[in-house]
Residue, then its C-alpha position, 0 to 999 in steps of 0.5 A: m943343983k945337980q942335973s937329974r937323971k931321967f929314964a924312959v920306959t917305952g914299948g908297944i901298946g899292951s906290952g906292960k909299960s904301966y906294970v913295969l912303971a909300977r914295979i919301978c915305983a915300988y923300988g921308990y923311984p918317982v914315975f910319970s906317964c905321958d898319958e897322964i900328962s895328956r889327960d892333965l892338959w885336956e883339963m886346961e881350957a887354953y889347951r882345948k881352945e887351941l885344939l878347937g882352933r886346929f880342929p874346928q870340925c870337932a866342935d861341941g859348942a865353944d869347946i872341942d868334943k874329944a870323941k869327935l877328935t879321936k874318931l877323926v884322927f884315927s880315920d885320917p892320918a894327916a889329922l893324926a899328924r897335926l894332932e901329934a905335932f901340936s900335943h907331943p911337944r907340950i906333953m914332953e915339955t911338961l914331962l921333962a919339967r916334972m922329972e927335973e924336980h927329982p934326982v932320978s925319975f922314970a917316965e912312960v913314953p909310948l911313942l918315944f922312938e917314933g917321936g925322936y925323943e930318946h935323946l932326952f933320956e939317959a937310958v931307955i927301957a923297952v918292954r916287949r911281950p908276945e903279940e897275942e898277949r898284947i892284943r888280949a890285954v888291950m882288948a880286955r883293958d879298953g873294951v876294943t876289938e882285935e882289929q882296933v888294937r892291930r890298927r894302933m899297933a901298926r902305928q908303933l915300932d915292931p918289936a923286932e925294930l925296937a930291938q935295933k934301937p939303943c935301949f935296955l930290952l925288958e921281956n914282960g915275963a917270968h924274968l922281969e924282976e930279975d932283968l929290972r934289978r940288972f938294969f938298976q945295977e947297970y945304971r948304979l941306981 
């Protein structure tokens, strides 16, 4: 079987990655999400048991309490690093296996450059959007405060840094569709 062509979509929180993936899906391409895969892994008892072994302070009886774990990792950078070192490789392994089943596919990978995963994809689309729009969108979507959004944003690449990475920059705005078609043409999709 010919090797599949894998493309990543990344960008900061609230940049519009999911919207871009929905547009790509409308063109008929299969799309995947690291967030969905993470939710799938949480459904697996063996995964939760491994997490419980790494974070016993987040126990809820014989299982792990996701709310306790979330609170811990967003207040303790070392705990967050341990969680990411455990979860990210499992998420990426599952993602790549699912993508391999298709000749061409796209995946939303939020922390792509931060995790060093860009080399796993033929090309990367980086979605950008003005900061204030991103903050408003995340506050409305997640019911969180501006401060909480800014804390999440601080963990991600600044949009100016993103522009320095090897990627196809896609501005989430009036020309998004046109730019997406240009990407498809450039990669002969």
